[in-house]
N, C-alpha and C positions, 0 to 999 in steps of 0.2 A: 522451272516455274509446277503452280498447282498441278497435278496429274487426273485430267478431267478421264484416262480409261483405266481409274481401278476396277474396272469389273476384268482384267488382261492378267489373267492368273497361272503359273506363278511368276516372282520379277524371275528375267530369265540373265544369268551372272554376265554372260559375254553379249549380251545386246549396249551397243552403246548408252548409256544412262546420262545421255546430255539431259541440259536442261533443256523442257518440252517444247523451245522453241525448232529446237530440232529433233527430240527425243520421239517426238508424234508418229515420225516413219518408222523409227526403229521397235516401238511399242505396238504398231498395228501388226495383226497377223502376216507370214510372208504373201507377199504380192509379185503372180508370175503374170507375165502376161498376156495369157489365156486366157485369165480369171478377171482381167483389170476391167471392168463395167468403161464403157465409151465416155468422156468426157460431153460436158453440154455444145451443142452447136451454139450460133450467134439467135438463130431465133430461138431454142427452146432454152437457152441463157434469160431472154426478154421475155418469154411465157413467166416462165419460174420465178424472174424476181415482181412482176406482179402478185403471184402467188404468194410469195413472200410477204411483199408489200402489204397485203390484206391477211394475210395471217397476223401480223405483228399488231396490225390497229384490232382485228379481233383481242387479240391477247392484251391490249390494255396500252399500245402504247399511240401517243396521239397521231392525227390524220398527219397533221403538220410535218413532225419528225419524220413520221414512215416514209412521206412524199418527197422529204427535200434530201434525205440521206441518199433513199434508193434511184433519186435522179444520178446521183451522184457514184454511182456506185458502176466497174466498169469490169468486163470478164480477166482476171489472171493468168494466162499462159503457165507464169512462171510456180503458180502457186500447185496446178495441176502436177505438174513438174515435180517440185520436190515430195507433194503429197505421194505420189508413185513410187517414188526414188527409194530403194536400200542400201544403206549402206554393204558394199561389195566384200572390205572387210572390216571383221570386227575390230577391237582394238584390246591392247594387255592392257593388265591393272596400273601396270606401272605407269604406261603413256599417258593414261586416260587423269593418274591422279599428280604426276607431275607436271600435268599441265595443268589443272588446277589451284594446286596443293604449293605455290613456289615461293622467294623468298618476298619476288615483287608485291605478288598477292595478299601474302600475310605483314610486310610492310605498311600497304596500302592500308587494309582493318585494321591494325593496332593504331595506326593514325584517325582513321572514321572513331574509332571506339572512345579515345579522348575526344575527338571535337563533337561528338555527341552522346556525351556522355550522360548529359542529364536529363536528354530525348529517349535513351535506352533506358537509364533507369527505369522512368516511368514507365515503359513499354513494361519491365520485368515485372513492376509493383503491380500492374494491371490484369497480368496473363502468366505470368510463372517464366517466362522465356528470357533464361537470360542473353545480356548482351552479345557474347560472343557469335551466339549461333544464330541472331539474327545478322549480324556481320557477314556470318558466314554464307547466307543464303542469299544475302544480297550481291556479296561477291562472285559468287555463282553463277547465278541468272543472268548477273546483264554487269558484271566486271564493275561493281559498284556505282550503276545507272550511267556509264559511259557508250552504252548501246543497249534501245530499246527495240530494236528494230527500225526499217522504213517503209513497211508495207500500209498500205489505207486498209486498216483493221474490218472496216465493213464492205470493201471488196475483196479480201481474201477471206472472209466470211462466205457470201453470197457464191465466190465462185467455189468454194466446198459444197454448202447446203445444195446449189446445185447441181451436182456433182453424185452421178448415182451411191458411190462406194460408201461414205458415211452422211447420207444428206439430214437423217436424223437429227444426228449430234450437233451438227454445225447449222441447223436449223435453228436449233435452243437456242446455243452460241449468237448464233446473228440477234434475234429475235432481244436476248439478252443486253447486247451490246447497243440496240436503239435505246431499250429501256434508260442506258447508262447516257448517252446522248438525251433523252429526253429529259434528263432529272436535271441535266446542265451540270453536271461531272464534270464534259469534256465538249469541245465541237468536233464537229464530223470532221473538219479539216485537221484537226492534232488528235487524232484516233488512228493513230499509227502503234504497229509493235512487228509479231512476227508474221511470219505466214501462215500462220494456223489458228492466228487472232492471242497471242499471247500478249500481254500490255502492261506496263510502268517497270518500276524498278523492279519490282519483284514477280513481273510477269505472268499476272493472274490471268486465266479465260473469263470472259465476261459472266460468266454463271457462277464463278467463284465469288467476280468482284461484287456481284449483287450481294451473295450472301455473309461477305465474308469484309469485304473493305469498307472505312470508317474516314469520320471528319474528324483527325487528330489534332489539329492546326484550328479548328473554329472558324474557317472563312465560308462555312456553310457549304461545302465543297467536298466530294471523297474524290481528291484527285492524286491516281498513284503514276502521276509521270512527275507534277511539277513539285510535289511536298513531301519530303522525304518522312516526316512525321506521320502523314498518313500512311506511306506505303508500312516504314517500320512497325506501327503498331496493327493495320490490317493483318501484316505478316505476322505479330505476335497472338491477333486473335484468331487466325485461319489453325495455327499449332495449336493453340488452345483447346479449339473445338474437337481436335483429332483426338484429344489426352494427353496434353505433353504432360508431364510431370514432373514438377520442380524442383524433386528431392532426388534427381537422380541425372547423370551426365546421359550422355547417347552412348558409350559405351568404355571400350578401352582393349588397347593392344595386350596381349597377355604370351606367353612363351609355354611351347607344348614339348611335352616330356618326350624323349627316344622312345619310338615304338609306339607310339599314341594310335590309336581306334581312329583313324577320319569319316569313318563310318558314322559317327557324332553330330560330321559338321553337315547334317542334315535338315535346319531348322528348329531340331526340338529344343526347346526352352527348359534346362534346369535349373535349380537353386543355385547360387555361387557356393557353398560347401560342397554341394555334388561335384560342380566343377575342378575345387581343390581338390578333394578327394582323388580325381583321377590324377594330378600333379601339375595340373595349370598353376602358373603362379601367374605374377604382372610382368610388363614388360623387364623389370629390372630383377625379375630371381626374386623377389619378394612373396610370401606368401599372399593370397587370394582372402578378402574378408571373409571369416564364417558367417555370411549370411543369405537366407532365405530368398535375398531377390535374383530373379529370374534371369537367364540370360541365354542369348544360343551363341552357338559357336561361325564365326564365318571365316575363311580360309580362301580368299578371291584368288589367289596366285599359287594356290597348291600346298603341298608340304614346304617349296622351298621358299615360298614367301611369308610374309607377316599374318598374324593368327589376332583374330581379334573376338571378345565377347561382347556380342551388342544384347544391351537391356532394353525395354520397353520404347523410349523415346528415338531407341535405330528406328523402329516399325513406326513411328509417327513422322521421321524423316522421308520414311518411303512411300507415307502417305501423299506428300508433297512429291517425289518421284520415283515411281518402283526401279530402281534398279539399285543395287548394294555398291554399285559403283559411288555412286552419287552420295547415297546414302554417307558410306565411311568419310566420303571427302568433304561435306559438308562438316561430320563430326569431328575429322582429324585439322581442316581448316579454322574449324569453333576453338580448340585446345589450340593451335597455333598464336592464334589472335591473343587471346587469352594466356598468353604467355609460356606456352611448353614450346620443346624440343623437336626434331625431326624424330621419325619412329626408329626406332630399335633397331628393326629388322628391314629392311627396304623392300620395295618387291624388286625381282631379280628382273633387267631391263632386256635381255638377250631370249628372253621367249617366245615362241613362233606365234605369230599372227595367223590367226585363219580367215579365209572367205568362207562363205556361205558354200561353194562347191565344195570346199574342204571337207565341213563339218555333215556336211550331207555326203562324203565318200567314205567319212570315219563311221557313222552311223550303219550305211552298207556295210562296210566291214565289221563291224561287230555286232550285226543282225545275219552275218552270212557265217559267223563264228558261235550262233546262239547264247550271243550275248542282246537280249532282245531291247533295242531301246526307242521302240516303235516305229511309225511311217518316216523316213528319213524327210528332215525338212529344212534343215540348214539353219537349226537354233537348239543352242546349247540348254535345255530345259532338265527337268528333275529326271525324266525317264533317262536321258544319254548319260547324265553326270553315273546315274546308279548303276546303268550299262559298264561305260567306264570302269566304275568302284569293283564290280563282280570280274570283270578281264581282270584288271591290275592284280587282286589276290589271286587269281588263278594261273597267272604268271608271277609270283614272288614279287610287284613291285608294289611300292609303295600305294594303297588305296584310299588318295584322296579323291576321285573321283576325276581328276585336272587332268586335261591332255597336254602332258607335257611329248618334249621330244621322242621317249625310250617309250609310247603310248601309240604314237605317231608310227612312228618307224615299223614298229611290231604289226601295225593295220595297216600299212604300203602308203601311207597317207602323206602326200608331199606337202611344205607348208610353205609360208614366206616370211622373211625377216626384217 
């Protein structure tokens, strides 16, 4: 889903990079019981509903729509539960990628690419986004429209808007949802989506819908639930608005030379010609183009896994969902849908799975040994990765910033598999 939390920087490589129907939980800052605000009571929820209805009307929503929708809104305990929940264990890149880019999804994507070729070619002409990428987003967001979510979007958003934790953000989303109903795009009874308010084939949040959804089938409505043309064109327009470059792909798998300096995988963007000069080849061992196009090196599973050079469009994909895992999965699924094969160096499947408590223990151990990772928070951020690199270098390990077995054993951190 298009990620509304673009202010959360930087991307955390080991946070679950799920489509935002679930990733809102992970992209929020860590939640501890003592820090969690109390959810609304029945009395405060009714008062909040009335205030939100008034705000919506003041924002231009018709009184008829605001009153009708808010009268049907219910408090959803389940939404608060999901909002408070943090995943206890992170996921490995192998697990993440293999669940999302598999033979069944590739086969279905290729079939849909053929079935909707005329529509997708039209979207590409108008937005510059190639058809395989549109199919890939569709596949990752809702498994090609097979599951949109079953929760009432107005009830979910009102529940979250009345909860103090992120009231301002979700109040805006609720008012946007009311505007969508007011314009006739969808009836309130049919406005279902994720627990966090993501909607339709491509899981747009209401504010993204208002700004980027389009009527591509000419029926007078922007319908992302029932119209594949509207959904695909809207996805293309959104990616175009974030700067999709039609002249380049998302990135590519590459091979790194022996004794490579993994400190270069820190987000810096260098010309392909410079990466080539450092001995990097494409996935088949052929030299990279001697071109000025800039790319960043991404090694999502450390030195034992695949490596990628990510171009500008990789960052555009992360504007949709701020997760390297997600962006690689979109790019790789698009490649597979277009006819490419599997990764030449698939990610190892036996890497450790870390809990938040294990990451905190690792951070505490690094700090105790003089490798400052910042305040222990259970999140694999850039400070932690830099501390791991320095620790690895000082102990004669490959300094890739990845908490593999040797790092964890040396730091005395137990893991799950």
